[in-house]
Residue, then its C-alpha position, 0 to 999 in steps of 0.5 A: x301626551x304632549x310633545x313636550x312630555x314625550x321630549x322629557x320622557x325620552x331623556x330619561x332613558x338616555x343614560x341607560x342606553x349610553x352606558x349600554x353602548x359603552x359596555x359593548x364598546x369595551x369588547x373592542x379592545x386589542x393589544x395595539x388599540x381597538x378593533x371592529x365589532x361584528x354584527x353581534x357586538x363582538x370583536x371580529x376575529x380578523x379585525x385590524x386596528x384602524x386609526x379612526x376606530x381606535x381614536x374614536x373609541x379612545x375618545x368615547x372612553x375618555x368621556x366615559x371616564x369623566x362620567x365615572x363608568x367602571x373600567x373606562x379610565x383604564x380603557x382611555x389610558x390604553x387608547x392614548x398609549x396605543x395611539x402614541x406607541x403603536x399607531x404613531x410612525x416613528x420614522x416619518x411622524x404622523x399616524x398609520x392608517x391601519x396596523x396589525x392587532x399585535x405588535x411586531x418583534x420590537x414591540x412596535x406597531x406594524x402597518x398592514x400592506x396598505x395601512x401606512x398611508x396617512x389620512x387627515x380624516x383619521x388624524x382629526x380623531x387623534x386630535x379629538x381623542x387627545x383633547x378629550x384625554x387632556x380634559x379627562x386627566x388621562x396620562x400622556x394625553x397632552x404629549x399626544x395632543x402636542x404631537x397631533x397638533x404639530x403634525x396638523x400645523x406642519x403637514x395637513x393645514x394649507x394656509x392659502x386655503x384655510x383648510x386641510x389636505x386629504x392624504x399622503x403616502x407614508x413619507x408625506x412626499x406625495x399628496x392625494x390630488x383630492x380634497x374632501x369636505x368630510x375630512x375638513x368637517x372632522x378637523x373642525x370638530x377636532x380643532x374645537x376640541x383642541x380649543x377647549x383643551x388648550x384655550x389657544x385661540x388659533x384652533x377656534x379661529x381655524x375651525x371658524x375659517x373652515x366653517x365660513x368657507x363650507x357653510x357661508x360660501x359653499x352651502x349658500x351657493x348650493x341651496x344650503x346643501x354642502x358639496x363633498x368632493x374637490x380637486x387639489x385646487x378646490x374645484x368642485x367634482x360633482x361626479x366624484x364616486x358616481x360609480x360608488x354612490x354608497x361609499x362609507x366616507x366619500x359617497x356621491x352627492x350631498x350627504x344628509x348626515x353631514x348637513x346636520x353635523x356641519x350645522x351642529x359644529x357651527x353652533x358650537x363654534x358660535x357658542x365658543x365665541x359668545x362664551x368669550x363675550x364676542x360678537x358673532x357674524x349673522x351667518x353663524x346662526x342663519x346658515x345652520x338654521x337654513x341647512x337644518x331646514x333643507x336637510x329635514x325637508x329633503x332627507x327625512x321620510x322623503x321616499x314613503x318610508x320613515x327615516x333619513x336617506x343617506x344621500x341626495x343628488x343635485x336635483x334633491x332626489x334620493x340617490x342612496x335610500x339606505x338609512x345609516x345610524x350615524x345620520x339619525x344620530x347627527x340629526x338628533x344631536x343637531x336638534x338638541x344643540x339648535x334647541x338650546x341655541x334658540x332658547x338662549x336667543x329668546x322668545x322670538x324663536x318660541x314657535x321654532x323651538x316647539x317645532x324642533x321638539x316635535x321633530x326631536x321626539x319623532x326622530x328619537x322614537x324612529x331611532x329607538x324603534x328601528x336601529x336598536x337591536x338590544x341594549x348597546x347594540x345599534x344596527x349601523x345600516x337599515x335598508x330603505x324599508x328599515x330592515x337591517x342592511x349590509x351594503x355599506x356597514x355590515x358590522x358595528x365599528x362605531x360608538x362615537x355617534x350614538x354616545x354624542x347624541x345621547x350626551x348632547x341634551x345634558x351639555x351646554x352649547x359650549x364648551x362641549x363634550x369633554x370639557x363640559x363633562x370635566x366642569x360638571 
């Protein structure tokens, strides 16, 4: 069977797996949002309500609502309502990082002992969820989006750097002396979604500004890999978390999955500019292609086993060899968008498209054969030998990466996800 035939056969099974993931995700509902699912795909009995999980799940259910999946609209409404009612800080504004799964005596959200801190990483997913809710017609989504963008403007955005800060204490009085590319990546994602939902050019421009610095400057200066960690004045911190190399959000070294994710986001932003009839700078195509090539060369099956390593060092050798499901999903998603982009560019990319399709088939087969434990149940981590692992992700808190990877082959480069589904 040819790679092209394999490619289309893979697409045939995606709707079933997408719907299965969403069905399992329904079990994450708690009174104040959505909690963590354990390794069996059931709600963990001691689960707290984390902002990034509730916002991501809300986003997924907004997309599922647009797909017409039974029960999804009510779950999307639940998520939007909980973000506004329980996760929102009524005193200082912004959104609590972690709250209890049941409300307080006054029917308010109760932050955990260390959950009142505000993080731009999680805030980005509030923007994403609210934007999707607007596109899906979910009540209260516009109010949530207005508030989230207002906080982004007043607190998170550093105009002198054209990027966002990392985190604050509850009162927004003390900024963490650290700046992270991960938070800025998801802010870029959120801004692109906000542009789709509002049509306001400022959010597209800010996404492009972050992309320009990250890809056209930083990645270009680092052999098309992206440094992750910086001081408050944006001086690189190459040894940050050397003692915690497998950290789930701030690992030491270059993060292979982020290379793929940044490449995809840049192509979405480029697509949005083209959709407006505007010229795009050359780097917005050249940089994603170079980054994708390097991430494939140094991240895919580089240690004698199939799969993507989690991180590599400045010497381009693996640091953490565990395989994370989200890395595979982002790699697959980046290929889907790159194939569409190059197809739209014309015949000059015919050979590149053929090669990318071969990788697409290989990577999906790898994911299917190794990460899927059952319908809608994906191991979030595998060992270097592709056995279920628990070092970084012992549970199953995420549906967003898989659902996006399963949807991307059906969608245009721009608009993407919620707005594209709304227009179908």
